[in-house]
Backbone as a printed PyTorch tensor [residue, N CA C, xyz], in Angstrom:
tensor([[[ 35.9910,  14.9990,  37.6070],
         [ 36.4800,  14.6510,  38.9330],
         [ 36.9670,  13.2080,  38.9240]],

        [[ 37.9530,  12.9240,  39.7800],
         [ 38.4980,  11.5790,  39.8900],
         [ 37.6210,  10.6940,  40.7580]],

        [[ 37.9330,   9.4520,  40.7210],
         [ 37.2060,   8.4890,  41.5330],
         [ 37.6810,   8.5520,  42.9770]],

        [[ 36.7590,   8.3090,  43.8980],
         [ 37.1570,   8.2260,  45.3000],
         [ 37.8470,   6.8780,  45.5320]],

        [[ 38.4730,   6.7490,  46.6830],
         [ 39.1620,   5.4980,  47.0150],
         [ 38.1720,   4.3330,  47.0150]],

        [[ 36.9840,   4.5560,  47.5680],
         [ 35.9850,   3.4860,  47.6030],
         [ 35.5400,   3.0820,  46.2010]],

        [[ 35.3760,   4.0870,  45.3080],
         [ 34.9720,   3.7800,  43.9290],
         [ 36.0800,   3.0400,  43.1870]],

        [[ 37.3300,   3.4560,  43.4050],
         [ 38.4390,   2.7500,  42.7540],
         [ 38.5390,   1.3230,  43.2720]],

        [[ 38.3290,   1.1640,  44.5590],
         [ 38.4120,  -0.1670,  45.1410],
         [ 37.3180,  -1.0650,  44.5640]],

        [[ 36.1220,  -0.5020,  44.3720],
         [ 35.0220,  -1.2890,  43.8240],
         [ 35.3060,  -1.6900,  42.3760]],

        [[ 35.8620,  -0.7890,  41.5970],
         [ 36.1460,  -1.1000,  40.1980],
         [ 37.3500,  -2.0180,  40.0510]],

        [[ 38.1850,  -2.1070,  41.0680],
         [ 39.4140,  -2.9080,  40.9890],
         [ 39.3070,  -4.1910,  41.8050]],

        [[ 38.1100,  -4.7010,  41.9950],
         [ 37.9150,  -5.9030,  42.8060],
         [ 38.7400,  -7.0960,  42.3300]],

        [[ 38.8710,  -7.3860,  41.0280],
         [ 39.7110,  -8.5110,  40.6220],
         [ 41.1690,  -8.3410,  41.0360]],

        [[ 41.7040,  -7.1190,  40.9810],
         [ 43.0750,  -6.8930,  41.4060],
         [ 43.2200,  -7.1150,  42.8980]],

        [[ 42.2250,  -6.7180,  43.6740],
         [ 42.2730,  -6.9330,  45.1200],
         [ 42.2930,  -8.4220,  45.4300]],

        [[ 41.5830,  -9.2090,  44.6430],
         [ 41.6170, -10.6570,  44.8410],
         [ 43.0210, -11.2010,  44.6180]],

        [[ 43.7510, -10.6220,  43.6700],
         [ 45.1230, -11.0580,  43.4240],
         [ 45.9880, -10.8000,  44.6490]],

        [[ 45.8280,  -9.6400,  45.2730],
         [ 46.5960,  -9.3310,  46.4730],
         [ 46.2100, -10.2910,  47.5830]],

        [[ 44.9140, -10.5330,  47.7650],
         [ 44.4640, -11.4520,  48.8150],
         [ 45.0020, -12.8560,  48.5950]],

        [[ 44.9900, -13.3170,  47.3360],
         [ 45.4880, -14.6510,  47.0370],
         [ 46.9670, -14.7870,  47.3540]],

        [[ 47.7560, -13.7420,  47.0330],
         [ 49.1810, -13.7670,  47.3550],
         [ 49.3990, -13.8100,  48.8560]],

        [[ 48.5940, -13.0360,  49.5930],
         [ 48.7310, -13.0120,  51.0410],
         [ 48.4020, -14.3690,  51.6450]],

        [[ 47.3560, -14.9880,  51.1660],
         [ 46.9740, -16.2960,  51.7010],
         [ 48.0120, -17.3530,  51.3890]],

        [[ 48.5180, -17.3670,  50.1620],
         [ 49.4990, -18.3650,  49.7620],
         [ 50.7790, -18.2220,  50.5720]],

        [[ 51.2870, -17.0120,  50.6890],
         [ 52.5250, -16.7950,  51.4360],
         [ 52.3310, -17.1050,  52.9170]],

        [[ 51.1810, -16.7560,  53.4630],
         [ 50.9110, -17.0300,  54.8760],
         [ 50.8280, -18.5110,  55.1800]],

        [[ 50.1580, -19.2600,  54.3330],
         [ 50.0600, -20.7110,  54.5350],
         [ 51.4200, -21.3690,  54.3700]],

        [[ 52.1740, -20.9420,  53.3680],
         [ 53.5110, -21.4990,  53.1570],
         [ 54.4120, -21.1870,  54.3530]],

        [[ 54.2980, -19.9910,  54.9060],
         [ 55.1010, -19.6210,  56.0720],
         [ 54.7470, -20.4880,  57.2780]],

        [[ 53.4650, -20.7570,  57.4690],
         [ 53.0610, -21.6170,  58.5820],
         [ 53.5250, -23.0570,  58.3810]],

        [[ 53.5000, -23.5320,  57.1430],
         [ 54.0220, -24.8780,  56.8730],
         [ 55.5180, -24.9470,  57.1550]],

        [[ 56.2560, -23.9170,  56.7490],
         [ 57.6850, -23.8630,  57.0460],
         [ 57.9200, -23.8290,  58.5520]],

        [[ 57.1300, -23.0510,  59.2650],
         [ 57.2670, -22.9690,  60.7210],
         [ 57.0060, -24.3230,  61.3750]],

        [[ 55.9880, -25.0290,  60.9110],
         [ 55.6920, -26.3450,  61.4750],
         [ 56.8140, -27.3330,  61.1790]],

        [[ 57.3350, -27.2980,  59.9620],
         [ 58.4120, -28.1960,  59.5580],
         [ 59.6810, -27.9460,  60.3820]],

        [[ 60.0530, -26.6950,  60.5260],
         [ 61.2530, -26.3760,  61.3080],
         [ 61.0050, -26.5780,  62.8040]],

        [[ 59.7820, -26.3630,  63.2350],
         [ 59.4400, -26.6640,  64.6250],
         [ 59.5670, -28.1450,  64.9230]],

        [[ 59.1590, -28.9620,  63.9730],
         [ 59.3020, -30.4170,  64.1210],
         [ 60.7860, -30.8040,  64.1850]],

        [[ 61.6030, -30.1670,  63.3700],
         [ 63.0420, -30.4290,  63.3980],
         [ 63.6280, -30.0200,  64.7490]],

        [[ 63.1980, -28.8950,  65.2770],
         [ 63.6750, -28.4540,  66.5900],
         [ 63.2410, -29.4290,  67.6770]],

        [[ 62.0160, -29.9110,  67.5910],
         [ 61.5170, -30.8930,  68.5570],
         [ 62.3780, -32.1530,  68.5340]],

        [[ 62.8500, -32.5190,  67.3390],
         [ 63.6920, -33.7040,  67.1860],
         [ 65.1720, -33.3920,  67.4200]],

        [[ 65.4660, -32.1850,  67.9120],
         [ 66.8210, -31.7520,  68.2590],
         [ 67.7350, -31.7180,  67.0320]],

        [[ 67.1990, -31.2060,  65.9210],
         [ 67.9620, -31.1300,  64.6820],
         [ 68.1540, -29.6730,  64.2610]],

        [[ 69.3240, -29.3510,  63.7030],
         [ 69.5260, -28.0000,  63.1560],
         [ 68.8300, -27.8830,  61.8050]],

        [[ 68.8390, -26.6820,  61.2560],
         [ 68.3010, -26.5130,  59.9070],
         [ 69.2130, -27.2410,  58.9270]],

        [[ 68.5880, -27.8800,  57.9660],
         [ 69.3300, -28.6510,  56.9660],
         [ 69.0520, -28.0740,  55.5810]],

        [[ 69.6930, -28.6450,  54.5800],
         [ 69.5510, -28.1350,  53.2140],
         [ 68.0910, -28.0820,  52.7710]],

        [[ 67.3110, -29.0890,  53.1390],
         [ 65.8970, -29.1150,  52.7430],
         [ 65.1360, -27.9450,  53.3540]],

        [[ 65.5130, -27.5790,  54.5660],
         [ 64.8530, -26.4350,  55.1920],
         [ 65.1830, -25.1430,  54.4350]],

        [[ 66.4330, -25.0470,  53.9750],
         [ 66.8130, -23.8460,  53.2210],
         [ 66.0970, -23.7880,  51.8760]],

        [[ 65.8260, -24.9290,  51.2920],
         [ 65.0260, -24.9470,  50.0600],
         [ 63.6080, -24.4520,  50.3620]],

        [[ 63.0500, -24.9010,  51.4850],
         [ 61.7360, -24.4120,  51.9010],
         [ 61.7340, -22.9180,  52.1600]],

        [[ 62.8090, -22.4350,  52.7820],
         [ 62.9220, -20.9870,  53.0180],
         [ 63.0070, -20.2320,  51.6950]],

        [[ 63.7020, -20.8090,  50.7180],
         [ 63.8050, -20.1640,  49.4040],
         [ 62.4400, -20.0780,  48.7310]],

        [[ 61.6390, -21.1320,  48.8570],
         [ 60.2960, -21.1210,  48.2640],
         [ 59.4280, -20.0540,  48.9290]],

        [[ 59.4520, -20.0150,  50.2630],
         [ 58.6520, -19.0160,  50.9750],
         [ 59.1470, -17.6090,  50.6490]],

        [[ 60.4620, -17.4390,  50.5490],
         [ 61.0110, -16.1270,  50.1940],
         [ 60.6180, -15.7300,  48.7770]],

        [[ 60.5710, -16.6870,  47.8680],
         [ 60.1330, -16.3980,  46.4940],
         [ 58.6740, -15.9500,  46.4890]],

        [[ 57.8440, -16.5950,  47.2930],
         [ 56.4410, -16.1740,  47.3990],
         [ 56.3450, -14.7590,  47.9590]],

        [[ 57.1790, -14.4480,  48.9420],
         [ 57.1750, -13.0910,  49.5040],
         [ 57.6580, -12.0700,  48.4670]],

        [[ 58.6160, -12.4680,  47.6310],
         [ 59.0870, -11.5770,  46.5570],
         [ 57.9770, -11.3310,  45.5350]],

        [[ 57.2650, -12.3850,  45.1640],
         [ 56.1310, -12.2350,  44.2360],
         [ 55.0900, -11.2920,  44.8410]],

        [[ 54.8290, -11.4650,  46.1180],
         [ 53.8670, -10.6050,  46.8050],
         [ 54.3540,  -9.1580,  46.7980]],

        [[ 55.6410,  -8.9530,  47.0160],
         [ 56.2030,  -7.6060,  46.9890],
         [ 56.0140,  -6.9690,  45.6120]],

        [[ 56.2920,  -7.7280,  44.5660],
         [ 56.1460,  -7.2120,  43.2000],
         [ 54.6810,  -6.8990,  42.9110]],

        [[ 53.7740,  -7.8010,  43.2710],
         [ 52.3460,  -7.5640,  43.0360],
         [ 51.8790,  -6.3280,  43.8050]],

        [[ 52.3320,  -6.1830,  45.0400],
         [ 51.9560,  -5.0120,  45.8290],
         [ 52.4410,  -3.7160,  45.2140]],

        [[ 53.6850,  -3.7130,  44.7400],
         [ 54.2310,  -2.5080,  44.1130],
         [ 53.4970,  -2.2020,  42.8070]],

        [[ 53.1760,  -3.2390,  42.0350],
         [ 52.4240,  -3.0270,  40.7900],
         [ 51.0490,  -2.4500,  41.0980]],

        [[ 50.3900,  -2.9640,  42.1160],
         [ 49.0800,  -2.4260,  42.4860],
         [ 49.1780,  -0.9530,  42.8650]],

        [[ 50.2210,  -0.6250,  43.6190],
         [ 50.4100,   0.7880,  43.9900],
         [ 50.6960,   1.6400,  42.7560]],

        [[ 51.4830,   1.1170,  41.8340],
         [ 51.8110,   1.8530,  40.6160],
         [ 50.5790,   2.0640,  39.7350]],

        [[ 49.6210,   1.1530,  39.8240],
         [ 48.3950,   1.2820,  39.0330],
         [ 47.3950,   2.2450,  39.6700]],

        [[ 47.7350,   2.7850,  40.8260],
         [ 46.8540,   3.7680,  41.4620],
         [ 46.0190,   3.2350,  42.6030]],

        [[ 46.1490,   1.9720,  42.9140],
         [ 45.4160,   1.4240,  44.0570],
         [ 46.0030,   2.0000,  45.3410]],

        [[ 45.1580,   2.1610,  46.3330],
         [ 45.6210,   2.7050,  47.6050],
         [ 45.1790,   1.8100,  48.7420]],

        [[ 46.1000,   1.4180,  49.5990],
         [ 45.7130,   0.6660,  50.7870],
         [ 44.8710,   1.5430,  51.7140]],

        [[ 43.9830,   0.9090,  52.4240],
         [ 43.0910,   1.6500,  53.3010],
         [ 43.8370,   2.4150,  54.3850]],

        [[ 44.9060,   1.8100,  54.9040],
         [ 45.5970,   2.4210,  56.0430],
         [ 46.8840,   3.1470,  55.6550]],

        [[ 47.0890,   3.3890,  54.3870],
         [ 48.2260,   4.1940,  53.9640],
         [ 49.2890,   3.4190,  53.2120]],

        [[ 49.8510,   4.0870,  52.2350],
         [ 50.8520,   3.4650,  51.3700],
         [ 52.1590,   3.2200,  52.1160]],

        [[ 52.5780,   4.1480,  52.9480],
         [ 53.8670,   4.0120,  53.6330],
         [ 53.8930,   2.7830,  54.5190]],

        [[ 52.8670,   2.5970,  55.3080],
         [ 52.8400,   1.4380,  56.2080],
         [ 52.7080,   0.1430,  55.4100]],

        [[ 51.9810,   0.1860,  54.3030],
         [ 51.8390,  -0.9920,  53.4590],
         [ 53.1870,  -1.4090,  52.8810]],

        [[ 53.9350,  -0.4490,  52.3500],
         [ 55.2500,  -0.7530,  51.7770],
         [ 56.2040,  -1.2350,  52.8670]],

        [[ 56.1420,  -0.6340,  54.0470],
         [ 56.9980,  -1.0720,  55.1510],
         [ 56.7080,  -2.5290,  55.5280]],

        [[ 55.4440,  -2.8880,  55.5950],
         [ 55.0980,  -4.2740,  55.9070],
         [ 55.4870,  -5.2180,  54.7690]],

        [[ 55.3340,  -4.7760,  53.5250],
         [ 55.7760,  -5.6030,  52.3900],
         [ 57.2690,  -5.8950,  52.4710]],

        [[ 58.0630,  -4.8700,  52.7560],
         [ 59.5090,  -5.0610,  52.8610],
         [ 59.8690,  -5.9450,  54.0560]],

        [[ 59.1790,  -5.7510,  55.1670],
         [ 59.4170,  -6.5990,  56.3420],
         [ 59.0620,  -8.0550,  56.0770]],

        [[ 57.9630,  -8.2690,  55.3730],
         [ 57.5570,  -9.6390,  55.0350],
         [ 58.5700, -10.2820,  54.1010]],

        [[ 59.1070,  -9.4970,  53.1720],
         [ 60.1020, -10.0380,  52.2510],
         [ 61.3990, -10.3940,  52.9770]],

        [[ 61.7910,  -9.6060,  53.9680],
         [ 63.0710,  -9.8120,  54.6490],
         [ 63.0020, -10.7950,  55.8110]],

        [[ 61.8260, -11.1220,  56.2760],
         [ 61.6520, -11.9070,  57.4920],
         [ 62.3110, -13.2960,  57.4200]],

        [[ 61.9510, -14.0880,  56.4680],
         [ 62.4620, -15.4660,  56.3830],
         [ 63.9450, -15.5040,  56.0120]],

        [[ 64.4180, -14.7030,  55.0480],
         [ 65.8700, -14.7160,  54.7970],
         [ 66.6880, -14.3240,  56.0330]],

        [[ 66.2060, -13.3600,  56.8050],
         [ 66.9220, -12.9660,  58.0260],
         [ 66.9670, -14.1200,  59.0130]],

        [[ 65.8580, -14.8150,  59.1810],
         [ 65.8380, -15.9790,  60.0770],
         [ 66.7660, -17.0750,  59.5600]],

        [[ 66.8180, -17.2540,  58.2460],
         [ 67.7090, -18.2550,  57.6610],
         [ 69.1660, -17.9410,  57.9270]],

        [[ 69.5500, -16.6770,  57.7730],
         [ 70.9290, -16.2950,  58.0530],
         [ 71.2670, -16.4690,  59.5300]],

        [[ 70.3190, -16.1510,  60.3910],
         [ 70.5730, -16.3480,  61.8160],
         [ 70.6860, -17.8280,  62.1550]],

        [[ 69.9380, -18.6670,  61.4550],
         [ 70.0270, -20.1070,  61.7310],
         [ 71.3600, -20.6830,  61.2680]],

        [[ 72.0000, -20.0410,  60.2860],
         [ 73.3390, -20.4760,  59.8750],
         [ 74.3610, -20.2300,  60.9760]],

        [[ 74.1610, -19.1780,  61.7360],
         [ 75.0680, -18.8740,  62.8440],
         [ 74.8350, -19.7970,  64.0340]],

        [[ 73.6610, -20.3340,  64.1420],
         [ 73.2960, -21.2100,  65.2710],
         [ 72.9860, -22.5960,  64.7250]],

        [[ 73.9890, -23.4370,  64.6370],
         [ 73.8230, -24.7530,  64.0120],
         [ 73.3900, -25.8160,  65.0190]],

        [[ 72.4540, -25.4470,  65.8820],
         [ 71.8540, -26.3960,  66.8100],
         [ 70.3450, -26.3740,  66.5700]],

        [[ 69.6200, -27.0160,  67.4540],
         [ 68.1600, -27.0120,  67.3230],
         [ 67.6010, -25.6020,  67.3750]],

        [[ 68.3370, -24.6790,  68.0080],
         [ 67.8450, -23.3150,  68.1340],
         [ 67.8420, -22.5840,  66.7970]],

        [[ 68.6470, -23.0430,  65.8660],
         [ 68.5680, -22.5040,  64.5100],
         [ 67.2240, -22.8460,  63.8690]],

        [[ 66.7760, -24.0780,  64.1110],
         [ 65.4540, -24.4760,  63.6010],
         [ 64.3410, -23.6950,  64.2850]],

        [[ 64.5140, -23.4430,  65.5800],
         [ 63.5190, -22.6420,  66.3090],
         [ 63.4660, -21.2300,  65.7380]],

        [[ 64.6220, -20.6870,  65.3810],
         [ 64.6770, -19.3420,  64.8020],
         [ 63.8980, -19.2750,  63.4930]],

        [[ 64.0880, -20.2750,  62.6380],
         [ 63.3720, -20.2790,  61.3630],
         [ 61.8740, -20.4890,  61.5930]],

        [[ 61.5270, -21.3520,  62.5440],
         [ 60.1090, -21.5500,  62.8600],
         [ 59.4830, -20.2480,  63.3400]],

        [[ 60.2020, -19.5170,  64.1760],
         [ 59.6940, -18.2250,  64.6510],
         [ 59.5700, -17.2360,  63.4910]],

        [[ 60.5370, -17.2560,  62.5720],
         [ 60.4570, -16.3890,  61.4020],
         [ 59.2390, -16.6980,  60.5440]],

        [[ 58.8990, -17.9810,  60.4110],
         [ 57.7020, -18.3620,  59.6630],
         [ 56.4280, -17.8630,  60.3190]],

        [[ 56.3760, -17.9570,  61.6380],
         [ 55.1940, -17.4610,  62.3590],
         [ 55.0990, -15.9380,  62.2270]],

        [[ 56.2370, -15.2620,  62.3500],
         [ 56.2400, -13.8050,  62.1990],
         [ 55.7460, -13.4220,  60.8000]],

        [[ 56.2120, -14.1360,  59.7740],
         [ 55.7580, -13.8420,  58.4120],
         [ 54.2480, -14.0460,  58.2870]],

        [[ 53.7200, -15.1040,  58.8660],
         [ 52.2720, -15.3390,  58.7990],
         [ 51.5050, -14.1990,  59.4700]],

        [[ 52.0110, -13.7060,  60.5930],
         [ 51.3620, -12.5850,  61.2840],
         [ 51.4560, -11.3130,  60.4280]],

        [[ 52.6030, -11.0960,  59.8040],
         [ 52.7410,  -9.9450,  58.9130],
         [ 51.7620, -10.0310,  57.7440]],

        [[ 51.5060, -11.2310,  57.2480],
         [ 50.5540, -11.4110,  56.1530],
         [ 49.1410, -11.0160,  56.5910]],

        [[ 48.7670, -11.3950,  57.7980],
         [ 47.4460, -11.0160,  58.3170],
         [ 47.3540,  -9.4990,  58.4280]],

        [[ 48.4210,  -8.8980,  58.9260],
         [ 48.4320,  -7.4370,  59.0640],
         [ 48.3860,  -6.7460,  57.6990]],

        [[ 49.1080,  -7.2900,  56.7200],
         [ 49.0540,  -6.7180,  55.3630],
         [ 47.6320,  -6.7750,  54.8060]],

        [[ 46.9470,  -7.8650,  55.0770],
         [ 45.5560,  -8.0000,  54.6300],
         [ 44.6990,  -6.8910,  55.2470]],

        [[ 44.9120,  -6.6360,  56.5460],
         [ 44.1570,  -5.5610,  57.2210],
         [ 44.5170,  -4.1920,  56.6680]],

        [[ 45.7980,  -3.9590,  56.4200],
         [ 46.2380,  -2.6640,  55.8970],
         [ 45.6410,  -2.4070,  54.5180]],

        [[ 45.6020,  -3.4400,  53.6880],
         [ 45.0690,  -3.2740,  52.3340],
         [ 43.5730,  -2.9720,  52.3470]],

        [[ 42.9020,  -3.4220,  53.3790],
         [ 41.4750,  -3.1460,  53.4790],
         [ 40.6380,  -4.4050,  53.4610]],

        [[ 41.2280,  -5.5020,  53.8840],
         [ 40.5520,  -6.7990,  53.8590],
         [ 39.5540,  -6.9140,  54.9400]]])
């Protein structure tokens, strides 16, 4: 007989830590980006090149998280609340900051910075939800 989900989860504790670490890192980076762009909006500034570099870093972290999540699924790990919703949240987390960045290019005022700040907060919330979906 195969292992139950609880038994697999117990035997795969180090892998679960990897997922948790990715979620924490991406969430903190997203909040830092949100604070930085929020500060720019407060100072009535649009998004600048440095902000786009920050968005690229946060997006790279989200891409790493997406790859780690897919690898975990490929290895047979199962999220507590279902694979479909987990993958949907992974894809949403990956697309969140780039979408906000593209929208900020269309709005070259302080509201572009507000858009990116909101995208960072949304990503942080998605990270918390991903943690819950995985079984944190």
